matplotlib code that plots the C-alpha trace (Angstrom):
import matplotlib.pyplot as plt

x = [-43.5, -40.8, -37.1, -34.3, -31.0, -29.9, -27.0, -26.6, -23.9, -22.3, -21.9, -18.7, -18.6, -18.5, -15.6, -13.2, -14.0, -11.0, -8.7, -10.1, -9.9, -6.7, -5.7, -7.7, -5.8, -2.7, -4.0, -5.5, -1.8, -1.2, -1.6, -4.1, -7.3, -9.0, -12.7, -13.5, -15.9, -17.6, -17.3, -20.8, -21.1, -18.1, -19.1, -18.2, -20.9, -22.2, -24.3, -24.6, -28.1, -28.4, -31.8, -34.4, -38.1, -39.7, -42.4, -39.6, -38.7, -40.3, -39.3, -35.7, -36.2, -37.3, -34.3, -31.9, -33.9, -33.6, -29.9, -29.3, -31.1, -28.5, -25.8, -24.3, -22.9, -19.3, -16.2, -14.1, -10.3, -10.0, -6.8, -4.3, -5.1, -4.5, -6.0, -8.2, -7.0, -3.9, -0.8, 0.3, -3.0, -5.0, -8.8, -10.4, -8.3, -9.3, -8.7, -9.4, -10.3, -7.6, -10.2, -12.9, -13.6, -17.2, -17.9, -16.7, -19.3, -22.3, -21.5, -21.5, -24.9, -27.0, -25.5, -27.0, -30.4, -29.9, -29.2, -32.8, -33.9, -32.8, -29.7, -26.1, -23.4, -20.5, -18.0, -15.4, -15.9, -13.6, -13.9, -13.1, -14.2, -13.7, -12.3, -11.0, -12.0, -8.6, -10.0, -6.6, -3.1, -1.3, 0.9, 0.2, 3.8, 2.9, -0.5, 1.1, 3.9, 1.1, -0.6, 2.2, 3.3, -0.6, -0.2, -0.2, -2.3, -4.5, -8.0, -9.0, -11.9, -15.3, -18.8, -20.9, -24.6, -26.2, -26.6, -28.4, -30.6, -29.9, -31.0, -28.2, -29.4, -26.4, -26.1, -23.5, -22.0, -21.3, -23.8, -26.9, -27.6, -30.4, -31.4, -34.3, -33.8, -31.6, -31.5, -30.0, -27.9]
y = [-9.1, -11.3, -10.7, -13.6, -13.4, -14.2, -14.5, -15.4, -17.7, -20.4, -23.8, -25.8, -29.0, -32.0, -33.8, -30.5, -30.0, -33.2, -31.1, -27.8, -29.8, -30.6, -26.9, -26.2, -29.4, -27.7, -24.7, -26.4, -27.8, -24.3, -23.2, -20.3, -19.6, -19.5, -20.1, -23.0, -23.1, -26.0, -28.4, -28.4, -24.5, -24.0, -21.6, -18.5, -15.5, -13.3, -11.0, -10.4, -9.3, -9.0, -8.7, -8.9, -8.8, -12.0, -10.3, -8.8, -12.2, -13.2, -9.6, -10.5, -14.1, -12.3, -10.6, -13.0, -15.3, -12.4, -12.1, -15.7, -16.4, -14.3, -16.8, -19.9, -22.5, -21.7, -23.4, -21.6, -22.7, -22.6, -22.0, -20.0, -19.4, -15.7, -13.3, -10.6, -7.7, -8.9, -11.1, -8.9, -8.3, -11.8, -11.9, -13.9, -16.7, -18.1, -20.1, -18.2, -18.4, -18.2, -17.5, -15.7, -13.0, -14.7, -14.8, -11.0, -10.3, -12.1, -10.5, -7.2, -7.6, -9.2, -5.9, -3.6, -5.3, -5.3, -1.8, -1.1, -2.9, -0.7, -2.7, -1.0, -1.8, -4.0, -1.6, -3.8, -7.8, -10.2, -14.0, -16.3, -19.1, -18.3, -20.9, -19.3, -16.4, -15.7, -14.8, -13.9, -13.0, -15.9, -17.9, -14.9, -15.3, -19.6, -18.5, -16.3, -19.0, -21.5, -18.9, -18.1, -22.2, -22.1, -19.1, -21.2, -24.4, -26.3, -27.0, -27.8, -26.9, -26.6, -25.8, -23.2, -24.5, -22.9, -20.0, -20.4, -17.8, -18.7, -18.5, -18.1, -18.6, -17.6, -20.2, -20.1, -23.0, -21.3, -20.3, -23.0, -22.0, -23.1, -23.5, -20.8, -21.1, -22.4, -20.9, -22.7, -21.1]
z = [-13.4, -12.8, -13.6, -14.6, -14.6, -18.4, -20.8, -24.7, -25.5, -27.6, -26.0, -25.6, -27.2, -25.4, -26.8, -26.4, -22.5, -21.4, -22.9, -21.4, -18.1, -18.6, -18.5, -15.9, -13.8, -14.4, -12.1, -9.6, -8.9, -8.0, -4.3, -4.8, -4.6, -8.0, -8.3, -11.7, -14.3, -13.8, -16.8, -17.4, -17.5, -20.1, -22.9, -24.6, -24.1, -26.7, -24.4, -20.6, -20.6, -16.9, -14.6, -17.6, -17.2, -18.4, -20.4, -23.1, -23.5, -26.5, -28.6, -27.6, -28.6, -32.4, -32.4, -31.9, -34.5, -36.8, -36.6, -36.5, -39.5, -41.4, -39.8, -41.9, -39.2, -38.9, -37.7, -34.5, -33.4, -29.6, -28.7, -26.3, -22.5, -21.1, -17.9, -17.5, -17.4, -18.1, -17.1, -14.2, -12.7, -12.9, -12.0, -14.9, -16.5, -19.8, -22.7, -27.0, -30.0, -32.9, -36.3, -34.3, -37.0, -37.7, -34.1, -33.8, -36.0, -35.4, -31.7, -33.6, -35.2, -32.0, -30.2, -32.7, -32.6, -28.7, -28.2, -30.3, -27.3, -24.4, -23.9, -23.4, -26.3, -25.7, -25.1, -25.8, -27.2, -26.4, -27.9, -24.9, -22.3, -18.8, -17.1, -13.2, -11.7, -8.9, -5.8, -4.7, -4.9, -3.6, -5.6, -9.0, -10.3, -10.9, -12.0, -14.0, -15.4, -16.3, -18.6, -20.5, -20.4, -22.2, -24.4, -27.1, -26.0, -29.5, -27.7, -30.9, -33.3, -33.0, -35.2, -34.1, -35.3, -32.8, -29.9, -26.4, -24.5, -20.9, -17.0, -14.6, -11.1, -9.0, -6.0, -3.2, -4.6, -8.0, -11.0, -12.6, -16.2, -17.8, -21.5, -22.0, -25.8, -28.8, -32.1, -35.1, -37.5]

ax = plt.figure().add_subplot(projection="3d")
ax.plot(x, y, z, "-o")
ax.set_aspect("equal")
plt.show()
């Protein structure tokens, strides 16, 4: 049996990537070690599965299709910038969603189905778009200041009309994502 590293995501619309890139460029001007997410890989994670057995993909896809069939396409407003776990201890820099109720409901319904398959229930789900991971505390005050400057940044709106099951292959130059299957809402 073979295994793959997999996750379920909503891809960021291509027309919003330049706006996110402008925010990333501001952080890149700060002399610090941040590993940035490739623009092609920008997404909102609905569920990270980790290593899964490919033999179970069919059942997983059936569960996803079942939940997705109960949802209509919906709009999200991408706005704001922050850090995990918080602005004083920066590990992940993210862009957020202002009206995420439907996306959270979609996540919760999917998570219920995944628990039935033996996956752990997500402890705390936060709708966000990771733009970078901070690797050192160098110039942390400047990074914190930039996060606060962009705390209300308006990236724009997009329609969520599909979610994608993706394979993630880790490489020294960063992860490579491949779409396994798309599910239309």
